[in-house]
N, C-alpha and C positions, 0 to 999 in steps of 0.2 A: 787214348786219354789215360793219364796217370792215375794211380790209386788215390792220391791226395785230391785231385780234381774231382773224381767221382764222389768222394766223401763230401766235398764242399757242395756239389750239386745236390746230393741227397739231403744234406742239412738245409739247403735253401728251399727245396721243393717240399720237404716233409711237412713243414708247418702249414702252408696254404692248403695242401691236399687233405691233411687231417681235419683242418677247420671246415672245409667244404663238405667232406664226407659226414662229419659230425652234424653240421647244419642240416643236411639233407635227411639224415636219419631222425634227428629231433623233430624236424618239420613233419616228417612222415608219421611220427608218433602222434603229433597234434591232429593230423588228418584222420588217423585211425580212431583216435579218441572221440572225434566228432562224427564218426560213422561214415566217413567218405573214403574214396579210393586214395591210397598214398602214392599212386603212380600217374594217374590221369592228368593232374595239374601240370606236372613236368612235361608230359607229352604234348599238352595243349600249348604251353609256352614255347617249347622247341619248334612246334609247327608254325607258330606266329613268326618266329625268327627266319623262316624260309621266305616270307613275303618281302618284296623289295621296299615297300613304303615303311614297314617296320624296321628294316635294316637301316634305312636313312635316319629314322628317329633315334635308333640306338647309337649310330655313329655321332650324330649331332649332340646327343646328351652325354655321351662318353667324352667328347672333347671338353665340355665344361667340367666334368668330374676329374678328368686327367689333369687339367691345369691347376685346379684347386688342390688336388692331392699332391702335386709337385710342390706347391707352396707349403703344405703341411710337412711333407717329407724333408724339405730343406731345414725346417726347424728341428725335426726329429734327429737329423744327422748331427746337429749341434747340441743335442740333448735338451732341446727347448720344446715345450708343448704349446704350440700356437693354436689355441681354441678360437681365436678371433678372426679366422679366415672368413666366416660367414658375414660378420659385420664389415670387414675390409672389402669383400667382393661386392656387397650390396651398395655400400657408400660409393665405391669406385664406379660402379655401373651408373649410379644416379648422376654423379658429377660429370661423367663422360657424356651422358644423355643431355644434360643441361648445356654443356659446352657445344655439343653437336647441334643443338637446336638454336643456339644463339651465334655461332661462328660459322661463316661460309667461306671456305677456301677451296681451291682446286683439289681434286681427289688425292693427288700425289702428296699434298701437304695436309689435307684434312684428316685422312686416315692415320698417318703416323702421329699427328697431334692428339687425336683421340686415344690412341694406344698409350701415348705418354701420359695423358691425363689420368687414365686408369691406373697405370703403374705408380705414378706419384701419389695419387690419393691413397691407394692401398699401402704404399710404403710409409706415408705420413701417419696413417692410423695405427699401423703395427709399430712404427717407431716410437709412439707414445709409451707403449708397454716396454719397449727396449730401453728407453731412457730411464723409466721408473725402475727397471731391474738393475741397471748398471750404476745408478746414482743413489738409489734408496733401498735396494735389495728386495723390491716388491716382486713376488712370484708372478711370472708371465701368465700363469693359469688364471689367477685372480684378476689380474689387470685386463687380460683379453676378454674374459667373461663380462666384466663391467663395461668394457668398450663396445661389446656387442649390443648391450642394452642401450648405451648412449647413442650408438649408430642408428638403432631402430627409431629412437625418439627424434633424432636429428633429421632423419629421412622424412618422418611424418611432418615435422615443422617446415622443412624446405619444400614439401609438396603442397603447401597451402597456396591459395590463390594470391595472397598478398606477397608471396615470395616468388617461387618458380613454378608453381602448380598450374596446370591447365585442365579444366574440367572437361571430361569426355564421358557423357552419360553419367553413370553413377561412380565412375572411377576417376581418380586424380592422377594425371600424368605430367611429364615434363615437356610435353609438346613433341611433335614429330621432328626428328633430326633432318638436317639438310641432306639431300640425296648424295652429295659429294662424300659424305661420311659412311654411306652404305657399302658394305663389303660384298661383292658379288660371289655367289657360290657356284656349285656344279648342279645345274638344273637337269634332272633326270625325267622330266615330264610331269604333267599335271596330276597324274594318277600315283606317282611315286614320291615326288617332292624334291627338295633341293638340299644338297649337303653344304653346310656352312663353309664359307671361304676360309674362316679362321681355324678350321680343323687342321690346316697345314701349319698354323702358328703353334698349335698344341704339339705337333710332331717336332717342330724346330726346338721348342722349349725342352722337350724330352732329350733331344740330342745334346743341347747345350748343358743341361743338368748333368748328364753322364760325363761330358767332356770336362766341365769345370771341376767336378768332384774327383775325377780320376786322373786328370792329365794336367792339372795346374797346381801351383804352390798354394794358392788360396784354398783350393779344395782339400789339399792335404792338411792345412792349418785348421780348416773347419772340422774335418773328421777327427783330427788329433785332439782338438779342444773338446769335442763331444765325448770322446773316449776317456780322456783324463785331462782335466783342466791344469792340474799341477805339473804333469809331464809336458804338456804343451807350453806352459809358461817357462819351464826349464830350457826349452829349445828356442826361446825368444818370442813366443806368440803372446800377443796382448789379449788376454781372455775377455776383458770388458769390451774392447773394440770388436772382437769377433762376435760376441753376443749381440751387440747393437747392429753390426753389419748383417748378421744372419736374419735378424728380425726385419730389417729394412728390405732385404731381398725376398724373404718369405712373403711379406706384405705386398711387394711390387708384383710378384707372380700371382698372388691371390687376387690382386686388383684387375688382372687380365681375364680371370676365369669366367666372368659374366659377359664378356664382350663378344664371343661367338654368337650368342643369342641376341644381344643388343644390336650389334652392327649387321648381323646377317638375317634377322627376322623381325623382331618387335619394333626396332627403330625408335623406341621411346621407353622411358622407365615409368612404371606405374606401381601402385600398391599391390598389384597382382603378380609382380615379378617374382620368380621362384625364390623361396627362402629355404634355409636348411642345407644348402649346398656345402657349406664349410664343415658341418658336422658329418655329413656323408663322406666328405673327403678324408676325414680322419680314419674311418674304417677302411677306405680304399687304400690309403697309404700303408696302413698296418698289414692288410692282406697282401699288398705288393712288396712288402719288406723294404720299402723306401728305394726300391730298384726301378728305374724308368720302364723297363720291360714288364716287370711284375705289376707295376701300377697301371700300365696300359691294359693288361689282361683283366685286372680287378675292375677298372673303370668300365670296360666292355661288359663284364659280368653284371655289374650293378645296373648299368643302363639297360641291359637285356631284361633283368628282373622288373625294372620300372616300366618299360614299354611293351613287354609281352604279357604282363599280368592283367591288364584291363580285359583281355579276352576271356578270362576266367568267369567274369560276371555273366557272360552270354553263352556259356557252355551248355550243350544239350546232350542228354536229358537232365543232367544235374549241374546246376550252377555252383561255382566255387567262389568264395570271397577273394578278391584280388589282394586283400591284406596278407594272404599267404606269402606273397613275395616280400612284404615288409617284415613278417615274422622271420623269414629265412635270412634277410639282411641283418636283422638284429642278432640272430643266432650265430651268423658268421663272425660278427664282431666279437661276440662273447667267446666263441670257440677259438678264434684266432689268437687271443691273448693267452688262453690256457695251453693251446697246442705249441705256441712258440716257446713258452717257458719250459714245457715238457721236452721239446726238441733241444733247447739250449742245455738243459740239465743232462740229457742223453749225450750230447756232443762233448760236454765237459768230462763226463765219466769215461767216454771213449778215448779222449785225449790223455786222461790220467792213466788209463790202462796201457795205452800205447807208450807213453813215456816210461811207465814202470817196466814194461817189457824190454825197452831199449836199454834202460839202466841195468837190468838184470843180465842182459846179454853182454853189455860192456864189462860188468863185474866178472862174469864167467870167463870172458876172453882174457881179462887181466890176470885171473888166477892161472889160466893155462900158460900164459907167458911167464909168470913167476916160476911155475914148476919147470918150464923148459930151461930157464936161466939157472935154477938151482941144480938141475941135472947136468 
């Protein structure tokens, strides 16, 4: 491997590693301050990850995180901060559940139709923010935050009995979807559980994300517009169109993020459907540096902390609060921003020193040549 490649790898890995180490150290300080062991909680969680049923839970949860984080990362590559992934994913999941409960087609038509409904709903909701930005200059941050709140209220309204709601005990649901829309998974036994079938969709989306961004003209235009709008415009890229397109694609991917759970397990949307997925995805995309491989590792880490931490409540002889994992997740987000900026500054200084050394060497060579000519 060439020296340049080694430096790139070092710069890419340094940020996440520093963030993780800092988060572990700071969490350990919190544990010591509370009079508890700074090592045992990590040992207990790692032990949980060795159990097959917990591994299945981690993989399933990571698939949701991964798809949502890809939606966030698409916006980041365009220099857009799509905070509305949470609203887009929840509204898309609900509309998909409603269509799945009222439409009965053969499986080979039903499942693609439901996936399309999720994508179109997410794209539509994100597109509102995109249109506001390109036509009125409204910040996508403000617009998506407001749209999250509107989505929450809209979901509550649509869940009423007079609209699409179906009362099940004390919970309001959209009714059970037709079985033709259920996506079968990999059943590992009653004691282990089932891996969602749409885990493979998450893998496919990761491959497509890498291919489109790195091997197509659209991906080049997207990255160029995110790096410098004026430079991209000079090369013929329509910045407004790219902003709107990026928001639509980001929303479409976000609309798929709840479907592994919906089509693979719950088969209905209820008010107990997971929330906060979009906000978690922001931290995962940051930790993964918007790279599909990095995002996958970050999603698995987040899912591990989520699914292994409940065991801390039952530790013997000393129980630990499972919120330790939440503290670590928050510290990772906090540390990742600082570490990335520190690594970026270090990389810039390194480049400046390298360029300075090359210029000095060139000047010295030029002086030698002038002396030889004069002689």
